[in-house]
C-alpha positions in Angstrom: 5.5 25.6 6.0 6.5 21.6 4.4 6.5 18.6 6.2 9.5 16.4 5.3 10.1 13.3 5.8 13.7 11.8 5.7 15.1 8.3 6.0 18.3 8.4 8.4 21.0 5.9 8.2 24.0 5.6 10.6 22.0 5.9 13.9 22.7 3.7 16.8 21.0 4.9 19.7 18.6 7.2 21.0 21.4 9.8 21.8 21.3 9.8 18.2 18.6 10.6 17.4 17.8 13.4 20.0 21.1 15.0 19.2 19.4 15.1 15.3 16.5 16.7 16.4 18.0 19.6 18.5 20.8 20.7 15.2 17.4 20.7 12.8 15.2 22.9 15.6 18.2 24.9 16.4 17.6 26.1 12.7 15.1 29.5 13.1 13.5 28.1 10.0 12.1 24.9 11.3 8.8 25.3 12.9 9.1 21.4 14.8 10.9 18.5 14.0 10.7 15.2 15.6 13.2 11.9 14.5 12.4 8.4 15.8 15.3 6.3 16.5 12.9 3.1 15.7 11.7 4.0 13.0 15.0 5.2 11.5 12.9 8.8 10.5 13.0 12.1 11.0 9.4 14.3 10.3 10.4 18.3 9.9 8.2 21.1 9.6 10.3 23.7 7.6 10.1 26.6 5.0 13.9 25.1 3.4 14.3 22.4 1.1 15.1 19.0 1.8 18.6 19.5 0.5 18.9 21.9 3.1 17.4 19.6 5.7 19.4 16.7 4.1 23.0 18.9 4.8 21.6 19.1 8.2 21.6 15.1 8.9 25.6 14.8 7.2 26.8 17.5 8.7 25.8 15.9 12.5 27.5 12.8 10.8 24.8 10.4 9.6 23.4 10.1 6.1 19.7 10.5 4.2 18.6 7.4 2.1 16.2 6.9 -0.5 12.8 5.1 1.0 12.5 1.6 -0.2 9.3 1.4 -2.5 8.5 -2.0 -1.1 8.8 -0.8 2.5 12.0 -3.3 3.2 13.7 -0.4 4.7 14.9 -2.4 7.9 15.5 -5.8 5.6 18.1 -4.2 3.6 19.7 -3.0 6.9 19.4 -6.5 8.8 21.6 -7.9 5.5 24.0 -5.1 6.2 24.7 -5.4 10.4 24.5 -9.2 9.5 27.5 -9.1 7.7 29.6 -7.0 9.9 28.3 -9.6 12.8 29.0 -12.4 11.9 33.0 -11.3 10.4 32.9 -9.8 13.7 32.1 -13.2 15.5 34.3 -15.5 13.2 37.2 -13.4 14.2 36.8 -13.1 17.8 36.0 -16.3 18.5 39.7 -17.6 18.2 40.6 -15.0 20.4 38.1 -15.8 23.2 39.2 -19.7 22.8 42.7 -18.4 22.9 42.7 -16.2 25.9 39.7 -18.2 28.2 41.8 -21.5 27.7 45.0 -20.0 28.1 46.6 -22.2 24.8 49.8 -21.4 23.4 50.5 -21.6 19.8 54.7 -22.7 19.0 56.7 -19.7 18.7 57.7 -16.6 19.7 57.8 -12.9 18.2 59.4 -9.7 19.0 59.7 -11.7 22.6 55.5 -12.1 22.7 54.5 -15.5 22.6 53.0 -16.2 19.3 49.5 -16.4 20.9 49.1 -13.1 22.2 50.0 -11.7 18.7 47.6 -13.7 16.8 45.1 -12.0 19.8 46.6 -8.9 19.1 46.6 -9.0 15.5 42.5 -11.0 15.2 41.2 -7.9 18.2 42.8 -5.0 15.5 40.9 -6.7 12.9 37.8 -6.7 15.0 38.1 -3.7 16.4 38.8 -1.5 12.8 37.0 -3.5 10.4 33.1 -4.5 11.5 34.1 -2.5 14.4 35.1 0.7 12.5 31.5 2.6 12.3 31.5 2.8 16.1 34.9 5.0 15.9 33.7 7.2 13.3 30.7 8.1 15.1 32.1 8.3 17.6 34.8 10.7 16.4 32.7 13.0 14.6 30.4 13.7 17.7 33.8 14.4 19.3 34.5 17.0 17.2 30.6 18.8 18.3 31.7 18.1 21.6 29.1 15.6 22.2 29.1 11.7 22.7 26.9 9.3 22.4 26.5 5.3 22.6 29.0 4.8 20.3 31.4 7.0 22.2 30.9 4.4 24.7 31.5 1.5 23.1 34.6 3.0 21.2 36.2 4.5 24.2 35.9 0.8 25.9 36.9 -1.3 23.0 40.1 0.8 22.2 40.6 1.7 26.0 41.1 -2.9 26.3 42.9 -2.8 22.9 45.5 0.2 23.7 46.0 -0.9 26.8 46.3 -4.9 26.0 49.0 -4.4 23.3 51.4 -2.0 25.8 51.2 -4.6 28.3 52.3 -7.7 26.6 55.4 -5.2 25.4 55.9 -4.9 29.2 54.9 -8.9 29.6 51.9 -7.6 31.5 48.2 -9.1 31.2 46.2 -8.7 27.7 42.6 -7.9 27.2 42.4 -8.7 23.5 39.4 -10.5 24.0 37.7 -7.9 26.4 37.8 -5.6 22.6 37.4 -8.5 20.6 34.3 -10.4 22.3 32.4 -7.0 23.2 32.8 -5.9 19.8 31.0 -8.9 18.1 28.5 -9.0 21.2 27.5 -5.4 20.1 27.4 -6.0 16.3 25.0 -9.4 16.9 22.7 -7.1 19.2 22.3 -4.4 16.5 21.9 -7.4 14.3 18.9 -8.7 16.5 17.6 -5.6 16.7 17.9 -4.7 12.9 15.4 -8.1 12.6 13.3 -7.2 15.1 12.7 -3.7 13.6 11.8 -5.0 10.4 9.2 -7.4 12.2 7.5 -4.6 14.1 7.0 -2.7 10.9 5.4 -5.4 8.9 1.9 -3.6 9.0 3.7 -0.4 6.7 5.1 -3.3 4.2 2.0 -6.0 3.9 -0.3 -2.4 3.2 2.6 -1.3 0.3 2.3 -4.7 -0.9 -1.4 -4.4 -1.6 -1.1 -2.5 -3.6 -1.9 -3.4 -7.3 1.2 -2.9 -10.0 -1.0 -3.2 -13.8 -4.9 -2.4 -15.1 -6.5 -2.9 -17.7 -8.2 0.0 -18.9 -10.6 0.1 -21.4 -10.7 2.1 -24.3 -13.0 4.0 -26.2 -13.6 0.9 -28.5 -14.0 -1.4 -26.1 -10.9 -2.9 -26.5 -8.1 -3.2 -23.3 -5.3 -2.0 -23.0 -2.7 -3.1 -19.8 -1.0 -0.2 -17.9 0.8 0.5 -15.0 -1.7 2.2 -12.3 0.6 5.3 -11.5 -0.6 6.2 -15.6 -4.3 6.4 -14.6 -6.4 9.1 -14.6 -9.4 10.4 -12.7 -12.5 9.4 -15.3 -11.0 6.5 -16.7 -12.7 3.4 -17.0 -11.0 -0.4 -16.2 -12.4 -3.9 -16.5 -11.6 -5.6 -13.2 -11.8 -9.7 -13.7 -13.1 -11.6 -10.8 -10.5 -13.1 -8.5 -8.6 -9.7 -9.3 -7.8 -6.7 -7.3 -9.4 -3.4 -8.0 -6.1 -1.2 -8.9 -7.5 2.3 -7.5 -10.7 4.1 -5.7 -13.7 4.4 -8.1 -17.5 4.0 -9.3 -19.0 1.1 -10.6 -20.1 1.9 -13.9 -21.2 -2.1 -15.1 -21.9 -4.9 -13.5 -22.0 -6.2 -9.9 -19.8 -8.9 -7.7 -19.0 -9.0 -3.8 -15.8 -7.5 -3.1 -13.7 -8.5 -0.2 -12.4 -5.2 1.8 -10.8 -7.0 4.7 -7.5 -5.6 3.9 -9.5 -2.3 4.3 -11.8 -2.7 7.0 -11.2 -6.2 9.1 -13.7 -8.0 8.5 -14.1 -11.1 6.0 -17.7 -10.8 5.2 -17.7 -9.3 1.5 -19.9 -6.8 0.6 -22.2 -6.8 -2.4 -21.7 -4.0 -4.6 -23.3 -2.7 -8.1 -23.7 -0.2 -10.7 -23.0 3.3 -8.2 -21.3 1.9 -5.3 -18.0 3.5 -4.6 -15.6 0.6 -4.2 -11.4 1.4 -3.6 -8.0 0.4 -4.5 -6.6 -3.3 -3.0 -10.0 -4.8 -2.6 -10.8 -8.1 -4.2 -13.6 -8.4 -6.7 -14.9 -11.8 -6.1 -17.6 -12.9 -8.4 -18.5 -11.4 -11.6 -16.2 -8.7 -13.9 -17.0 -4.8 -13.2 -16.1 -2.1 -14.7 -14.9 1.0 -12.6 -14.4 4.3 -13.3 -11.0 6.1 -11.5 -12.9 8.3 -8.9 -8.7 9.2 -7.5 -5.1 9.3 -8.5 -2.5 6.3 -7.1 -1.3 8.8 -4.1 -5.2 9.9 -3.5 -6.4 6.3 -2.6 -8.3 5.1 0.4 -4.6 2.9 0.2 -2.4 5.5 0.1 -4.2 7.8 2.9 -4.1 4.8 5.4 -0.9 4.0 4.7 0.7 7.3 5.4 -2.0 7.7 8.3 0.1 4.6 9.7 3.7 5.9 9.0 2.8 9.3 10.5 1.5 7.7 13.4 4.7 5.5 14.0 6.9 8.5 13.3 5.0 10.4 16.3 7.1 10.4 19.8 3.9 9.7 22.7 4.0 12.1 25.5 6.0 9.7 27.8 9.2 9.0 25.7 9.9 13.0 26.2 11.0 11.9 29.4 13.7 9.3 28.0 14.6 11.2 25.1 15.7 14.3 27.9 17.4 11.4 29.9 19.0 9.6 27.1 20.7 13.4 26.3 22.4 13.4 29.0 23.1 9.4 29.5 26.4 9.5 27.7 28.2 12.3 29.4 27.2 10.6 33.2 28.1 7.3 32.0 31.6 8.3 31.2 31.9 10.1 34.2 31.4 7.3 36.2 33.2 5.1 34.3 36.3 7.9 35.1 35.4 7.5 38.9 35.0 3.7 39.0 38.5 4.0 37.5 40.0 6.3 39.9 38.6 5.3 42.6 39.5 1.2 41.9 43.5 2.4 41.4 43.3 4.3 44.7 42.1 1.2 46.2 44.3 -1.5 44.4 47.0 0.5 43.5 47.2 -1.5 40.0 46.2 0.2 36.4 44.6 -3.0 35.5 42.9 -4.0 38.4 41.0 -0.3 37.8 40.5 -0.6 34.0 38.3 -3.5 34.0 35.7 -2.6 36.0 35.7 0.5 34.1 35.5 -0.6 30.9 32.7 -2.9 32.1 30.6 0.6 32.9 31.7 1.9 29.6 30.0 -1.2 27.9 27.1 -1.8 30.0 25.4 1.1 29.8 22.6 1.9 27.4 20.6 4.5 26.4 19.2 2.4 23.3 16.7 0.1 25.2 15.0 3.8 26.4 15.3 4.7 23.0 13.2 2.4 21.7 10.8 1.7 24.7 8.2 3.8 23.7 8.0 3.8 19.4 8.7 -0.1 19.0 5.5 -0.1 21.0 3.7 2.4 19.0 4.9 0.8 15.7 3.9 -2.5 16.6 0.5 -1.3 17.9 -0.6 1.1 15.4 0.2 -1.9 12.9 -1.4 -4.5 14.5 -4.7 -1.8 15.0 -4.5 -0.8 11.0 -4.6 -4.9 10.6 -8.1 -4.9 12.0 -9.1 -2.0 10.2 -8.5 0.8 13.2 -5.9 3.3 12.0 -4.6 5.3 15.1 -3.4 8.5 14.0 -0.4 9.2 16.7 1.6 7.6 19.7 -0.8 10.6 22.1 -3.7 9.1 20.8 -2.9 5.5 22.1 -1.9 7.4 25.5 -5.1 9.0 25.5 -7.4 5.4 24.8 -5.3 3.9 28.2 -8.1 5.5 30.4 -11.7 6.0 29.4 -14.5 6.7 32.0 -17.1 7.5 29.4 -18.0 6.3 25.8 -20.3 8.9 24.4 -21.6 7.9 20.5 -23.4 9.8 18.2 -26.9 7.8 17.1 -27.1 7.9 13.3 -23.7 6.2 11.3 -22.7 5.1 14.1 -25.3 2.9 16.1 -27.6 2.7 13.2 -26.4 1.9 9.7 -26.5 5.5 8.3 -29.4 4.2 5.9 -32.6 5.2 6.6 -36.0 4.3 4.7 -39.2 5.6 5.0 -41.7 2.8 6.9 -44.8 4.5 7.6 -46.8 8.1 6.2 -49.6 8.9 8.1 -51.9 11.8 6.3 -53.7 14.5 7.7 -54.7 16.3 4.5 -54.2 15.6 0.6 -52.5 12.2 -0.5 -49.8 10.2 0.7 -48.4 10.9 -3.1 -48.1 14.2 -2.8 -46.7 14.4 0.6 -43.6 12.5 0.1 -42.8 14.6 -3.2 -43.8 17.6 -1.4 -41.4 16.7 1.6 -38.9 15.4 -0.7 -39.1 18.8 -2.9 -37.7 20.8 0.3 -35.4 18.4 1.2 -33.2 17.9 -1.9 -30.8 20.6 -0.6 -30.7 18.6 2.2 -27.1 16.2 3.4 -29.3 15.0 6.2 -29.6 10.9 6.0 -33.1 11.2 6.7 -33.7 14.3 4.1 -32.3 11.4 1.9 -34.4 8.9 3.0 -37.4 10.6 1.9 -35.9 12.1 -2.1 -35.0 7.8 -2.8 -39.0 7.4 -1.7 -40.7 8.9 -4.7 -38.8 7.2 -6.8 -38.5 8.6 -10.1 -41.0 11.4 -9.5 -41.1 14.7 -10.9 -40.0 17.2 -7.4 -41.8 20.5 -7.0 -39.8 23.9 -7.4 -38.7 25.4 -4.3 -37.9 28.9 -3.5 -35.9 30.5 -0.4 -34.7 27.6 1.5 -33.9 27.6 4.7 -32.3 25.0 7.4 -32.2 25.4 10.6 -29.6 22.6 11.8 -31.4 20.0 14.4 -34.7 21.1 13.9 -35.7 20.9 10.4 -35.8 22.9 6.7 -38.4 25.3 5.1 -39.0 26.5 1.9 -41.7 28.1 -0.3 -43.9 26.1 -3.0 -45.8 27.9 -5.2 -45.9 30.8 -2.5 -47.0 28.9 0.6 -44.6 28.7 3.3 -43.7 24.2 3.8 -42.0 23.2 6.8 -40.3 20.0 7.5 -38.7 18.9 10.8 -39.7 18.1 14.0 -42.7 18.6 15.6 -41.8 22.1 17.3 -40.5 23.9 14.6 -42.9 22.2 11.9 -46.3 23.2 14.2 -45.6 25.8 16.5 -48.8 25.6 18.2 -48.4 22.0 18.8 -49.7 19.0 17.7 -53.4 17.8 18.6 -53.7 14.9 20.8 -54.3 12.6 17.7 -51.0 13.1 16.0 -49.1 13.3 19.3 -50.9 9.4 19.8 -49.5 8.4 16.2 -45.9 9.9 16.9 -45.9 8.7 19.6 -46.7 5.2 18.6 -44.2 4.8 15.5 -41.2 6.2 17.9 -42.3 3.6 20.5 -41.0 1.1 17.3 -37.6 2.9 17.3 -38.2 5.0 13.9 -37.6 8.5 14.0 -40.9 11.1 12.6 -40.8 13.7 11.0 -43.7 16.5 10.3 -44.9 18.1 7.2 -46.4 21.1 7.2 -48.2 23.3 4.9 -48.5 27.3 5.8 -50.0 26.8 9.4 -51.9 23.2 8.4 -50.4 20.1 9.5 -50.0 17.7 6.2 -49.3 14.3 7.7 -46.2 12.8 9.1 -43.0 10.6 7.7 -41.8 7.8 10.0 -38.1 6.3 9.2 -36.0 3.5 10.8 -32.7 3.4 10.5 -31.3 -0.1 10.8 -29.6 -0.9 13.9 -25.7 -2.1 13.0 -25.3 -5.8 13.4 -22.4 -5.8 16.1 -24.2 -2.0 18.5 -25.2 -4.6 21.0 -22.0 -6.6 21.3 -19.3 -3.8 21.4 -21.9 -1.5 24.0 -21.8 -5.0 25.9 -18.1 -5.6 25.8 -17.7 -1.3 26.2 -19.3 -2.1 29.9 -17.2 -5.6 30.2 -14.1 -2.8 30.2 -15.4 -0.3 32.6 -16.7 2.6 30.9 -19.9 4.0 30.8 -22.1 4.2 27.1 -23.9 7.6 26.2 -25.8 8.2 23.4 -26.4 10.9 21.7 -29.2 12.1 19.3 -31.3 15.1 17.8 -33.9 12.3 17.8 -36.4 12.6 19.9 -36.5 11.4 23.3 -39.1 7.8 22.8 -37.0 7.1 19.7 -33.8 6.8 21.3 -34.7 5.7 24.1 -35.9 2.4 21.9 -32.5 2.0 20.6 -30.7 2.4 23.1 -32.6 -0.2 25.1 -32.3 -2.7 22.1 -28.8 -2.5 22.0 -28.2 -1.9 25.9 -26.7 1.2 26.2 -26.4 2.9 29.3 -27.8 7.0 29.8 -29.6 8.0 27.2 -29.7 12.3 25.5 -31.9 12.9 23.1 -33.6 15.6 21.0 -29.8 17.3 21.2 -28.1 20.2 19.4 -24.7 19.9 17.5 -23.7 22.6 20.1 -25.3 20.2 23.2 -22.8 17.6 22.0 -19.9 19.7 22.7 -21.6 20.8 26.0 -22.1 17.2 27.7 -19.2 16.1 26.9 -17.5 19.5 28.4 -19.5 19.0 31.1 -18.4 15.0 31.8 -14.6 16.0 31.7 -15.4 19.3 34.4 -15.9 16.2 37.1 -12.8 14.5 35.9 -13.9 12.3 33.3 -11.5 10.8 30.7 -14.3 10.9 27.8 -14.1 8.8 24.3 -16.3 10.6 21.4 -17.3 8.3 18.9 -19.3 9.7 15.0 -19.7 10.3 12.0 -20.7 13.6 11.2 -19.9 17.4 10.3 -22.3 17.9 13.4 -19.9 15.9 15.8 -16.3 16.7 14.9 -16.6 19.7 17.8 -16.7 17.2 19.9 -14.6 14.7 18.5 -12.1 17.6 19.1 -12.8 18.2 22.8 -13.0 14.4 23.9 -10.0 13.2 25.1 -10.3 10.4 22.4 -12.5 11.5 19.1 -13.3 7.9 17.0 -14.3 8.9 13.6 -16.1 6.6 11.7 -14.3 6.6 8.6 -18.3 5.6 6.7 -18.6 9.3 8.1 -17.8 12.3 6.3 -14.1 14.0 5.9 -14.1 16.9 8.6 -15.3 14.2 11.2 -12.4 11.7 10.2 -10.2 14.7 10.0 -10.8 15.8 13.9 -10.5 12.0 15.1 -7.6 10.8 16.3 -8.3 7.0 15.8 -10.6 6.7 12.5 -12.7 3.1 12.2 -12.2 2.4 8.4 -15.6 0.5 8.0 -17.5 1.7 10.4 -18.3 -1.2 12.6 -19.2 -0.9 16.3 -17.1 -3.7 17.3 -14.1 -1.6 16.7 -14.7 0.4 19.1 -13.8 -1.3 22.1 -10.9 -3.1 20.1 -9.5 0.3 19.6 -9.4 0.9 23.2 -8.3 -2.4 24.0 -5.9 -2.2 22.2 -4.4 0.9 23.2 -4.2 0.2 26.8 -2.0 -3.0 25.8 0.2 -1.1 23.5 0.5 1.7 26.7 0.5 -0.7 29.0 3.9 -2.3 26.8 5.0 1.0 26.9 5.0 0.8 30.6 6.9 -2.6 30.8 9.4 -1.2 28.3 10.8 1.7 30.2 10.3 0.2 33.4 12.9 -2.5 32.3 15.0 -0.3 30.8 15.4 1.7 33.9 15.7 -0.9 36.0 18.6 -2.1 33.7 20.7 0.5 33.8 19.9 1.4 37.5 21.0 -2.2 38.3 23.9 -2.7 35.7 26.0 0.3 36.6 26.8 -0.4 39.8 27.5 -3.3 39.2 29.5 -2.9 37.0 30.7 -0.3 38.8 31.9 -2.3 41.6 33.7 -5.2 39.9 30.9 -7.8 39.9 30.5 -8.1 35.7 33.2 -8.7 33.3 33.1 -6.3 30.4 32.0 -9.4 28.2 29.1 -10.4 30.0 28.6 -6.7 30.6 27.9 -6.1 26.6 26.0 -8.8 26.7 23.4 -8.0 28.9 23.5 -4.5 27.0 22.7 -6.2 23.7 20.3 -8.8 25.1 18.7 -5.2 27.1 17.6 -3.3 23.5 16.7 -6.4 22.3 14.2 -7.6 25.4 12.4 -4.4 24.8 11.9 -5.1 21.3 10.9 -8.6 22.1 7.9 -7.3 24.5 6.8 -5.1 22.3 6.3 -7.5 19.4 4.1 -9.6 21.5 1.7 -6.5 20.7 1.1 -8.1 17.4 -0.9 -11.4 19.0 -3.3 -9.2 20.6 
């Protein structure tokens, strides 16, 4: 099963997207399909190849276009819409002036005044040149027994044009200005809509523009060669001069500098980088020259992944959009029915064809499923783009919707509240020497991926570590192995010394733990050799983040495998409401479930492999981008830089985006609920109705664009 993304051209309303989606889903080879009107994209999971899927789109009367590499699809679309709109306005304006001010022109042709003949000719040009697309789409839909927004416009303008053409031959009243001005107004509305869509999708375009096109490849003889970034392979070394962007993800082989990573993390403070440090494509080298070995290909870089992540989020629909899509799917046939009833009722009341025609046309042109179709995706488009600007990557519209109400924020400690870079601070020895204790512990810990194990190994420096056999690790407790035939244990007190600590050791451990230090015990056989105290510095924004979350009405809870004393010391330092210490990975999952069972909406924030189950179970999983791939994959929101202050910001953006969605849907429903009856009662001129219809879509787009200012 392959996921295909198609850029679709020619969709003019939400019902267009619904019809294409139905066509995909009707195929047995298609597992899932999602067509987004706002982004003009179809995402299809299918065993069919791309050509077969493109054929489905074409059979529906639409075309598949190549995706612009610069991300300017909406700019190109806006240019085409602008040309049509300008032609229509220039030609419709004289028709409107002649009709509204009843201006007479000299001469008569076939017994019809020159003024009416000019109006007829210009209207025909407007309706069948810039407005031709409405009728072509309507005809294609009719052949399939369906109707969409273009059907309503086509019916309204054709009825007004044909009736007026017949009426002037009978000496009756003409309504050419109605057909011409309706066409012009709707084309203008679509031009403004295309402009707004372009502004809404700026996030993708700006991310694409960050990429580097050329790189200085370092050859074996030390000389340089300019190459395209696409040609770089893993292992290539490139020179990055001060002020230049790093072409792709890599590792520094030579040099040191500060790097501006704000495009990834949203943080303006440069990061110090030295030999061995990881650097990321499109970030800016600020001070010294760097030799960087490529570790990722062009399509695998963090920037490429971010672009794909944002695209997927913007292409997906929020659950709330499903109702709007269902309404859009039946909207047009209902409106046609209302227009027919309006015509019949007015004709029965007045007995006059012209009197019955005007409100019926007004009903056709005022009805607008477009606003319903744009209400959710445009808000998601702008909201996810705004979040991306701050280094917050929201994977789906569902994640935005889930973030609207969070009662409890549960946080893992290491790498979330603390830096995740622990260092040894104290060594307490009961048997042997300090050096021997550290080397022995490091020998056992060297195979572990736990941050505390890494701190112990790093503390030994270049010392030779003993050979350890039969290593066994128990998650959340510790690790053990055989050294010279003796069993060595490193970890929690109850794991290392099953008989329990003596009072002296217990008091020493307690004193260290009250300083927010984690104590690791080391034993050989049944003898306690000593303890190693490790401290993990708090992240600078942790305290501020907790205050912001609490101000938003969320309870903060820290979950950690650390001992109670250390956990409480850290919680007190940052102002966390509740602490659960000495928890196992399965306990994190259990605590999330227990809170949910009480009716609470839980957000879980973590960065490790053992956080993955809780991230998946939580109503909203927030992964620190500095963590493991499994954690990042499990989270619905990813914070690239791992800054704690991004947690409340992510929830704030989710809430504001969901609020915009509700506002958009409210106004879209209200517009149609009020507009259609007013038109049917004859209280709206068709031209006013057309202007109102165009404004309804634009107002939804403008409301969504307000999210950019968050």
